[in-house]
C-alpha positions as CSV (number, residue, x, y, z in Angstrom):
1,M,0.0,0.0,0.0
2,S,1.2,3.5,-0.9
3,S,2.2,5.4,2.3
4,H,0.2,8.3,0.9
5,A,-3.1,6.4,0.6
6,G,-4.0,6.4,4.3
7,P,-5.4,3.4,6.2
8,G,-7.5,0.9,4.5
9,S,-11.3,0.3,5.1
10,Q,-13.8,-2.1,3.9
11,A,-14.5,-0.1,0.7
12,D,-10.8,-1.2,-0.3
13,A,-12.4,-4.6,-1.0
14,L,-14.8,-3.1,-3.6
15,P,-13.5,-2.3,-7.2
16,P,-12.7,1.3,-7.7
17,P,-14.9,3.7,-9.7
18,P,-13.7,3.8,-13.2
19,E,-11.5,6.6,-14.2
20,P,-9.8,7.8,-17.4
21,S,-6.4,6.4,-17.9
22,Y,-3.4,8.5,-16.9
23,A,-2.5,9.0,-20.6
24,E,-6.0,10.6,-21.1
25,R,-5.5,12.7,-18.0
26,A,-2.2,13.9,-19.3
27,R,-3.7,14.8,-22.7
28,T,-6.7,16.6,-21.0
29,L,-4.3,18.6,-18.9
30,V,-2.0,19.6,-21.7
31,H,-5.2,20.5,-23.6
32,L,-6.5,22.9,-21.2
33,A,-3.2,24.7,-20.1
34,R,-1.8,27.2,-22.2
35,S,1.9,27.5,-20.9
36,G,4.4,25.4,-18.9
37,A,8.0,25.6,-17.7
38,L,10.5,24.3,-20.3
39,S,13.7,22.8,-19.1
40,T,16.8,22.8,-21.4
41,L,20.3,21.9,-20.9
42,S,22.2,25.0,-20.2
43,R,25.2,25.9,-22.5
44,R,26.5,28.5,-20.0
45,Q,26.6,25.9,-17.2
46,P,26.9,22.6,-18.8
47,G,25.0,19.9,-17.1
48,H,22.5,22.1,-15.5
49,P,18.8,22.6,-16.2
50,F,17.9,25.9,-17.3
51,G,14.1,26.9,-16.7
52,S,11.9,29.1,-19.0
53,V,8.2,30.0,-19.0
54,M,6.8,28.5,-22.3
55,P,3.6,29.4,-24.0
56,Y,2.5,26.4,-26.4
57,A,-0.1,24.9,-28.5
58,P,-0.6,21.0,-28.6
59,D,-0.7,19.3,-31.9
60,D,-3.1,16.4,-32.7
61,R,-1.0,14.1,-30.9
62,G,-0.6,16.3,-27.9
63,A,3.1,17.4,-28.7
64,P,3.6,21.0,-27.8
65,L,4.5,23.4,-30.5
66,L,6.7,26.2,-29.2
67,L,7.3,29.5,-31.1
68,I,10.7,30.9,-29.8
69,S,13.2,33.6,-30.8
70,S,16.7,32.5,-32.0
71,M,18.0,35.3,-29.4
72,A,16.3,33.3,-26.4
73,M,18.7,31.5,-24.1
74,H,16.3,28.4,-24.3
75,T,16.7,28.5,-28.1
76,Q,20.4,28.5,-28.0
77,N,20.5,25.9,-25.5
78,L,18.4,23.6,-27.9
79,E,20.5,24.4,-30.7
80,G,23.2,22.7,-28.9
81,D,21.3,19.9,-27.2
82,P,17.6,19.1,-28.3
83,R,16.8,17.3,-25.1
84,A,14.2,18.9,-23.1
85,S,11.0,18.7,-20.7
86,L,8.1,20.7,-20.3
87,L,6.1,20.8,-16.9
88,V,2.5,21.8,-17.2
89,T,0.3,22.4,-14.1
90,Q,-3.4,22.1,-13.8
91,P,-4.9,25.5,-14.7
92,G,-6.8,27.7,-12.1
93,W,-5.6,25.4,-9.3
94,T,-5.2,27.6,-6.1
95,D,-5.5,24.9,-3.4
96,D,-2.5,22.8,-2.2
97,P,-0.1,22.8,-5.1
98,L,0.9,19.2,-4.5
99,A,-2.7,18.1,-4.5
100,G,-3.2,19.4,-8.0
101,G,-2.6,17.6,-11.3
102,R,0.6,18.2,-13.2
103,V,2.4,16.5,-16.0
104,T,6.1,16.4,-17.3
105,L,6.5,16.0,-21.1
106,V,10.1,14.6,-21.9
107,G,11.7,14.4,-25.4
108,R,13.6,16.2,-28.0
109,A,12.6,19.8,-29.3
110,L,13.2,20.1,-33.1
111,R,12.7,22.9,-35.5
112,L,9.6,22.4,-37.8
113,P,10.2,22.0,-41.3
114,E,8.9,24.5,-43.6
115,P,5.9,22.6,-45.1
116,E,4.5,22.4,-41.5
117,R,4.9,26.0,-40.5
118,A,1.7,27.3,-42.0
119,A,-0.6,24.9,-40.0
120,A,1.5,25.3,-36.9
121,R,0.9,29.1,-37.1
122,E,-2.8,28.8,-37.4
123,R,-3.1,26.3,-34.5
124,Y,-0.8,28.3,-32.4
125,L,-2.7,31.4,-32.8
126,V,-5.9,29.8,-31.8
127,R,-4.3,29.0,-28.5
128,Q,-2.1,32.0,-28.2
129,P,-4.1,34.7,-29.8
130,R,-2.0,37.7,-28.4
131,A,1.2,36.2,-30.0
132,Y,1.9,39.5,-32.2
133,W,5.6,38.3,-32.5
134,V,4.3,35.3,-34.5
135,D,5.7,36.8,-37.9
136,F,8.9,38.4,-36.3
137,E,12.0,37.2,-38.3
138,D,13.9,36.0,-35.4
139,F,11.0,33.6,-34.3
140,S,10.4,30.2,-35.4
141,F,8.1,27.2,-34.7
142,W,9.6,23.9,-32.7
143,R,8.1,20.9,-31.6
144,L,8.7,18.9,-28.4
145,E,8.7,15.2,-29.8
146,V,7.4,13.5,-26.6
147,S,9.1,10.1,-25.9
148,D,8.2,9.7,-22.2
149,V,5.4,11.2,-19.8
150,Y,5.3,11.5,-16.0
151,F,1.8,12.2,-14.8
152,V,0.7,13.2,-11.3
153,G,-2.9,13.5,-10.7
154,G,-2.7,14.4,-6.8
155,F,-1.5,12.3,-3.8
156,A,-1.1,8.7,-4.4
157,A,-1.8,9.1,-8.2
158,M,1.2,9.1,-10.4
159,D,2.8,7.0,-12.9
160,W,4.9,7.0,-16.2
161,V,3.1,6.9,-19.5
162,T,4.8,6.1,-22.7
163,G,5.2,8.5,-25.6
164,P,3.2,6.5,-27.9
165,G,0.5,5.8,-25.2
166,Y,0.1,9.6,-24.6
167,A,0.1,10.4,-28.4
168,A,-2.7,7.8,-28.9
169,A,-4.9,8.9,-26.0
170,A,-7.3,12.0,-26.4
171,P,-8.3,14.8,-24.2
172,D,-11.5,14.2,-22.2
173,P,-14.6,15.2,-24.0
174,L,-15.9,17.2,-21.1
175,A,-12.6,19.0,-20.5
176,D,-13.6,22.6,-22.0
177,A,-17.0,22.4,-20.1
178,A,-15.7,20.9,-16.9
179,E,-14.9,24.3,-15.3
180,E,-18.4,25.6,-15.7
181,I,-20.0,22.2,-14.6
182,I,-18.0,22.2,-11.5
183,A,-18.9,25.9,-10.7
184,H,-22.7,25.4,-11.2
185,M,-22.8,22.3,-9.1
186,N,-21.0,23.8,-6.2
187,H,-22.9,27.2,-6.4
188,D,-26.3,25.9,-7.2
189,H,-26.6,22.2,-6.3
190,A,-24.5,22.0,-3.0
191,D,-27.4,20.1,-1.3
192,A,-27.6,17.6,-4.1
193,L,-23.9,16.9,-3.9
194,V,-24.2,15.9,-0.1
195,T,-27.1,13.5,-1.3
196,L,-24.9,11.9,-4.0
197,A,-21.8,11.8,-1.5
198,R,-24.1,10.2,1.3
199,A,-25.3,7.6,-1.2
200,H,-22.0,6.7,-2.8
201,T,-19.2,7.3,-0.4
202,D,-20.0,8.3,3.1
203,A,-23.3,8.2,4.8
204,A,-22.3,10.7,7.3
205,A,-21.3,13.3,4.7
206,E,-22.2,17.0,5.8
207,E,-20.6,18.9,3.0
208,A,-19.6,17.9,-0.5
209,T,-17.6,20.0,-3.1
210,M,-17.1,18.8,-6.6
211,L,-13.4,19.0,-7.5
212,S,-13.2,17.4,-11.0
213,V,-15.5,15.9,-13.6
214,D,-14.9,13.8,-16.6
215,R,-16.6,11.4,-18.9
216,L,-16.6,8.5,-16.5
217,G,-17.6,10.3,-13.3
218,F,-16.5,13.1,-10.8
219,R,-14.4,13.6,-7.7
220,V,-15.7,15.4,-4.6
221,R,-14.2,16.5,-1.3
222,V,-16.4,15.5,1.6
223,R,-16.8,16.6,5.1
224,S,-18.0,14.4,7.8
225,G,-17.5,16.2,11.2
226,E,-14.0,17.0,11.5
227,R,-13.0,14.3,8.8
228,I,-12.3,15.9,5.3
229,H,-11.2,13.2,2.5
230,G,-11.6,12.9,-1.3
231,A,-13.8,10.4,-3.1
232,R,-14.6,9.3,-6.5
233,I,-18.3,8.8,-7.8
234,A,-18.9,6.9,-11.3
235,F,-21.5,8.0,-13.7
236,P,-24.0,5.4,-14.5
237,Q,-23.0,5.4,-18.2
238,E,-20.0,7.2,-20.0
239,V,-20.9,10.7,-21.0
240,S,-19.5,12.9,-23.8
241,T,-21.5,16.2,-23.7
242,P,-22.4,18.5,-20.8
243,E,-26.0,17.8,-21.4
244,A,-25.4,14.1,-21.2
245,C,-23.6,14.8,-18.1
246,R,-26.6,16.9,-16.6
247,T,-28.8,13.9,-17.5
248,A,-26.7,11.5,-15.6
249,L,-26.5,13.8,-12.5
250,I,-30.1,14.0,-12.4
251,E,-30.6,10.4,-12.7
252,M,-28.1,9.7,-10.0
253,L,-29.8,12.1,-7.6
254,G,-33.4,10.7,-8.2
255,R,-32.1,7.2,-7.3
256,A,-30.2,8.6,-4.4
257,R,-33.1,10.4,-3.1
258,R,-35.3,7.3,-3.5
259,G,-33.0,5.0,-1.8
260,A,-32.8,7.4,1.2
261,Q,-36.5,7.3,1.9
């Protein structure tokens, strides 16, 4: 048992609620974020990592497209050694930083060939519309070719993902709507979340806050007296749109209320 997971319980004997794979969760996080921390190998201090703030746009395989100046230190580092990594953290996470999601993409950064630059420019400007420097002569497009991925989804949720596994996965279909769904549920349906938490995770739940949502279910933070813990609740069936998510939640709430009678 992981030392971070806490003491076991009778619930440990039950199969855990289904979750997207780490590859899917990594792709979703990279899809949602707009920038990360690029680490290159320093030319000035050989062997030392050199960190830079790096806006990016992911391509169809989740590989970050970078628009960088030939005058930038990280570009000069890459010209000498293409090995690099990009750390991307969960957007908007304001709680304990160690409890939020993050992913490190490891690979080689290579300059894009001429035939691919027009498509890269279009894709980049969709994600980075304020990049007025896109046509400056000293800027060019590069791609971080991902060979390995390390994903951390919070405490006791971490593992390596292969580069091909990451590229073959897809961002969660609720990714772009998740923030709105979470805000709506926490602001307008706090009582419903408590009812669902009592039915699915903790019969003594007094408060429940939705933390995340995806096609297979959602995660809540539950308070029972002085005890605060996280729990995963599965949807009765996979959902792929906000409307389907709403329908599933209404169905689950109806069942929970009937079961409590």
